N, C-alpha and C positions, 0 to 999 in steps of 0.2 A: 246372673242374679241367682241367689240361693233359693231353693224351693223350700217351702214350709210344709209340704205334703209329707205324710207319714210313709216311710219306705215300705214297699210291697211286702217283704218278708215279715216285717213287724205287724203290718195290718193282718196278714194271713194268720200269724201266730195268735194275735188277739182274737180273731174270729174263731179260730179253732178252740181256744180256751173258753170263750163264751159259749160256743156250741157244746162243749163237753159239759159245762155246768148246766146248760139247758136240758140236755138229754139225761143227765144224771138225776136232775130234779124230777123230770117226767117219770123216770123209772121208780123213784122213791114214792111218788104219789100213788102208785099202784094202778095207774091207768092202763087198760089193756086194749083200748081201741074199740071195744064193744059198747054199743049205745047205752046199755043198762049197767055198765061197770063190771059185768061179769066176764069171765074168760070166754072168748069165742071158741066154738067147737073145733077141735083139730089143732089148736094152738096151745103152746108154742109149736111152730112148724120148723122142721130142719130139712134142708135140701143140700145135696151135693151139686155144686155149680162151678164149672170151669176150674176144677182143682181145689176148690175151697168149700168149707162147710158154712152154710148160711143159715142162721136162725132168725126167724121172724116171730116176735112175741105175740103180735096181734095183727089182724088185717090192717094194712096201711090206710091212713086217712088223709095224709098229706104227702103223697109221693112226688118225686121228680123223675121224669124220663129224659135222658140226655141224648137220645138218638131218635130219629124219626121212625124207624122201623119198630122200635119198642113202643113208642107213643101210639102208633096206629093199632098195635095189638090191644093196648089198654083201652083205647077209645072204642075199638070193635067189641070189647067185652063190656061196654057200658059203664066204664069207670071214670068218666070225665070229672065227676064231682069229687073224686078222690085224688085228682092230680093238682098239685100246687104250682107246677110249671113244667115246661118242655123246652127243648133246645135242639140244635143241629139239624137243620132242615135243608134238603136239596131239591125238594119238589113241593108242589101244592099238595095239601092233604088228600088222602084217598077219597074218591067219590062216595057220598053217603055219610061221611063223617064231618062234613063242614060245620054243621050246627054244634055238634059236641065239641069240636076243636076250638070254635070261636069263644067258648066260655072258659078256656084254659089259658093262663098267661104264658106267652112265649118269652122266656128270659134271655134268649140269644138265638140268632139265626144260625150261628156257627157254634163251635164248642165254647161253653161258658167257662168263666173262671170258677174256682172252688168257692170263692167269696159269694158269687151270685147264687150258686146252688145252696150254700149254707144260709143265705138270707131268707130262703123259703122255709127254713126249719123243717127239712124233710124227715119223714120217718121211714122212707124206703127210697132206694135209688136204682134205676134200671138203665141198661145200655145195650146197644146192639153189637158193639165191637169191644174187644179186649183193650185196644189202644185208647179208647175213650176214658177208661178208668185205669190208667197206667201213667207212669212218668212221661211227661210230654203231652198228656191229654188233659182232662179236667183235673184229675189228681188220682194217685194210686188208691185202690180199694181200701187199703189199710188205713188211710187217713180218715175215711168216713166211718169205717168199722170201729175205730178207736173212740169215735163220738157216739157209738151206739146206733149208727145208721146202717142197716143191712143193705148189701149191694147185690145186684144180679146182672149177669152178662148172658147174652143169647148163646145157647149151646151150639148154634150153627157156626159161631166164630171160634170155637175152641175144640169141639169134638172132631177128631180126624184132621186137625189143622195145627201147623207149627207157626206161631207168631213171634218166634225168637229172633228172626232175621230182620232185615230192612224191608221196606215196602209194605204190602198188604198181607204178607204171610204166604204160606204155601200149604196146599192140601196134601195130607198124608193118606187120606182116603176120600173118595168122592162124597160130596154132600148129598144128602137125601132130604126129602120133605119131612121125614120123621123128626129131624132136629128142629124144624120150625114148629111142627105139631107139639113137640115136647115143650118148647118155649111157651106156646099158647096155654097148654094145660098147666104148666108150673106157675105161670103168672096168675092164672085164674085161681089156682090153689092158694097162692100167697095172699090174694085179696079176699079169700073166703067165698069164692063163687065158682067152684069146680064145674058145676053143671053148665055154666056159660062157656067154659073152655071146651067141654065135650061137644057142645052144639056148634061152636065155631069151627072146630076141626072137622066135624061131619059135613058142614057146608063147603069147606075148602076141598075136601076129598071128592065131593060130588062134582065140583067145578073142574078138577083135574081130570076126572073120568070123562066128563062131557067134552072137554077140550081135545082129548086124545082119541076119542072114539072114532075108529076107522081111519086114523091118520097114519100114513106110511111115507116118511120123508127121507128114506134111506139114500136117495140119489142127490140130496141137497146138501151143500156145504155152507156153513154160516160163519160169520165173524161178528163179534160183539165189541163195540167201541163205547167205552164209558165216558172218557173225557180227554182233553188236551189234544191239540193238533200237532204240536212240535215234537213231542215224545209220547205218542198216544198210549193210553191205558187200555189194553185189550184183554179179553177174558181168556184165562187158561182153561185147562180141561174140566176142573172139578168143583167149581163153586156153583152159584145159582144159575148162571148160563148153562153149566153142565147138566143141571137138573132138567132144564127146558129142552136142551138138545137131545138128551137121552130119552125123555118121555116121547119125543116126536120121531125118534129113530134116525135123526139127521147126524151130521158130522160137523164138529167145530174144527176149523182149519188150524187152530192152535191147541189141539188136544194133546200135543206132545210136551206141554209144559204144565207143571203142577202149581206154579205161582198163581195166586189169586187174580191179580191184575198186572201182568208183566208189561213193561214198556218196550214196544217193538217198532222197528223202523218201517216206514211206508214202503220201502223197496222190498222188504220181506213180505209184507202184506200183498203187494202187487204180484209177487212171484207165486203166492198161493191162490190168488184169484178166486175168492169165495163167490158162491152163487148169490148170496143174500147178505146185506149188511144190516145188522141189528144195532140201532143207534140210540144212545142215551139222550133223552131230551130233558136236560136239567135246567132248573130255574136259578141255581146259584151262579156265582161269577168268580169263583176262586181259581179256575184254570182257563186256558184258552179254549175256544170252541166248545162251550158248555151246552148251548141249545142245539136242537136238531137242525135248525135253520143255518146256524154257523157251521156246523159239521158238514152239511150237504154242500154249502157254498164252497168250503175248502175242498171237498172231494171232487167237485166238478170243475175246479179251476187249477188244482195242483197237477203238474205234468206227469207225476208218477202215478197218481190215483185215478185220473180221469179216463184212462184207457182200460180200467178194470171192467169186466163184464157186468158186475152188479151196478156200477156207476153208469155205464152207457145205457143200461136198460132200466135204470132208476128202481132197482129192487131194494127198497128200504123198508124196514119195519121200525117204527119209533116206539121206544119204551121210556117210561119214567126211570129215573135213577134207582128208585126203590124197587122197581120190578126187576132190576138187574142185581139186586142185593138179596141175600138169603132172608127174606121176610115173608109175611103173608101175601105180599104183592108179587112174589115170584109166580104165583098162580095167575095173576093178571098178565105177567110177561108170557107165560105159557099160552094163554088164550090168544094174545095178540100175535105171537110168532106163528102159531098154528093157522090163524086166519090169514096172515100174510102169505104163508107158503101155499095155501089153497088158492089165494088170489093170483099168485105167480104161476100156478099150474105145477107146483113142485111137491105137492102132497097128494098121495093116492087116497 
């Protein structure tokens, strides 16, 4: 039977055309986003972001955040009332942000289509990963920028990182929390609340200092398992798990690979026999063994993994997926790994 639905490419083209008219009209009206119709102080604002120049004419009033990490920064900055929608969630929202998050529409649990994003008539678009705003993701940045929608990607996913290959990219230089702090400050600046960014960074720095105070885990080896049991995604040397490991003075058993999340066989894992397994406890269901429960069930039943020291002694530290990504929740990951190492008697 022939379908009478409008083909997707035509729908997309129509939406883009409509969006272009919309944003052109907004620009002609002289609206700046300031409540009194005057230009906000410090705007237009121009930033260098992941190899592009981004200009924001006024503080966003109807932004869309298409990755959870970016969303949680904006919620932490008290900007829920200026979010028109969010998407791409792997975990429950960060503790303390439940009420703010409940008032923001979630347009998709996974990556939304460009049509869904444009339906919200956004005046700013933020993402945690370069792949989100690229071909194969929501849509390339250029597509939104042609409509007058500024886009922003977390510096943690492009500074010192090569995303040109397959997979999750490779680190050309170790990630540091400075990239996360830069994202916090720049997003605060974009929304015209720079003082909130400075205050949030100060709190994060204090938590890092407290978590690492007096900790020496130089004798402990760690493995970070994000997802999938058949071809597991394990942390390489230099992403967010690398930040955690370095701050605690420990060793990542796969610090010899610069890939962000290489897929490595369980035989190789067993050979390296880490002291502690840091396990991602994800609520999504896109891969096998997403939850910590499923991961542990696999580890303790698989003939290759069940003989590992960490499994026999049940030395597990459970983290949210976001705590294993370069976000403000990397600090949460640091706190939990530090506590786990203390509990296991592996941190001085």
